[in-house]
C-alpha positions, 0 to 999 in steps of 0.5 A: 500500500503506497501512501501519498503522504509518505516522507519525500527525503531522508530527513523526513524519513528519520523524523517520521520514524524517530522512535520505536513506537512510531515504527510499530504504528506504521508496521501495524498500519501496513499489515492491517490497513483496515484495523487489526484482524485476528489470524486465529479466528478472523475476527476484526477488532482488538487492542494492543497492549500498552508499550508492547507489540502484542494485539489481543483479539476482541472476539468473545470465543477467542481472546488470543494474543498475536504479535505484530511480527508473527507471520511476517519477515520479522518473525522471531527477530529480537531486533527493534522494528526501527532497525528493520525499517532503516535496513529497508530504507538503505536497501531502497535508496541505494541505486545499485544494491547494498552489500552485507558488509555495508549494511553491517557497518551502517546498522552496527551489527556485531555479526556479518552473518546477521546482515547477510541473513537480513538481506536474504530475507528482504531480497526474498520478498522482491520476487515477481508476483502474479500481480506484476503482470506479464510482459508484452506486446514485444519482448527480447529473450536471451541467455547469459553466463554469470559468475564462475572463473574467467574464460580460459581456465579449463573451459570458458564456462567453468563454474559459471551459471546460466541465466535466462532473461526477458525485457519488454520493449516500449518503442526505443525505451526499456520496459519491465524485466524478468530473469531466472537462473536455469540449469540448461538451454533445453527447449522446454525450459526456454519456452516455459519461461516465455509462457510464464512471463510473456503475454500470449500473441506477443512478438518474441525476438530471440537469437537463432537457437533451435530451442526457441522454435516451438514458440511459433506453435505456442501462440507467440510471434517468433522473431529469430534475429538472424541474417539472411546471408549467413555463412557461419554459425554453429550447428545449433543455429537455424539453417536458411533455405539455401542451406547456409547457416544463419548468424545471430544478430545482436539483441540490444536491449536484453544484452544491455540488461545483462551488462547492467546486472554484471556492473551491479555485481562487480560494483556493489558486491565486488564481483562475488555472489553466492551461487546458492543465492543468485536468484535472490540477486536477480530478483532484486535487480529486476525489482529495481530495474522495473521501478527505475522511472519512479518519481517518488524515491521512497515508494520503493521503500513502501513496496518493500515494507508491504511485501515484508508484512505479507510474506511468511517466514521460512526456516533458517536452513532454507534461508541459508540456501540448503535443500533440506534441514538435515543436509548441511552446506559445506561451510557450516560447522558440525556443531552448528548443523546439530543445533540447526537440525535440532531446532525445527522452528522458524528462522532466527533473524537475530 
């Protein structure tokens, strides 16, 4: 819920959220804009205990207490709500992104791991939603490799990850963007991605890779960008009527999107991102890119808060990028693994 009367700059922001009580009121307004609704019985109406974060249901048969943090990204976090809002503020006003080390210094955390966990949780809520809508009526689609070692070290793509992206074309201007980490360039993965994020009947510009050919049979206008007189190329490219192999033509918009993402990784994150969390970085980049023309700088902050209050918490093992609670990551100590596996509750975001 974007509020028109929200502060316009950093000075007004800190004046509005000068103390913890002001932050608690704002958090409640964002979570329950029409008044408190009990998550246990659905009854509308209740009161908050003085000086505390618990709400009491006014229903005659309920009367249960509910913390304003429960069921949100802040679940079980012992840090003040104001600290969380300041973290969201810094995340929203930085044009590129913000690293864990930078957030740790700004908020005075004693642990670098705490800053990383906070950023992971906030990036998680920025993933595209159904309300974001599909892209169209004209888009560009392509893939790129990110991360890993440099070319020439036992294979040009050693350790690199494959990313598939689509950008909306608005004449000569950029529209919205979607990006996803994929395992292979199979036709099924490529076409399912386009079907999920692109409107039916849209013009889809791609290179000459054969994996995109089924798009024409799926209700899209496929526009493979290849030359008509190519004499080179590899076996995966389209063959022309005269038997020659077509040469791919540059897709300017999606390549520019990939280039900007590479600059973000090289700048804000010093060229290093965790492979387990690449999708989080992609979601954050798309979130910022799609709001690059916003005339209200702090509107991004309000969007982050609105998604944070609506997003359910996840277990700590999942937040750390592990595939299961009993399968530790390589970097986790045995003692910490035993503790994490013994605690089956929600993520501790201390």
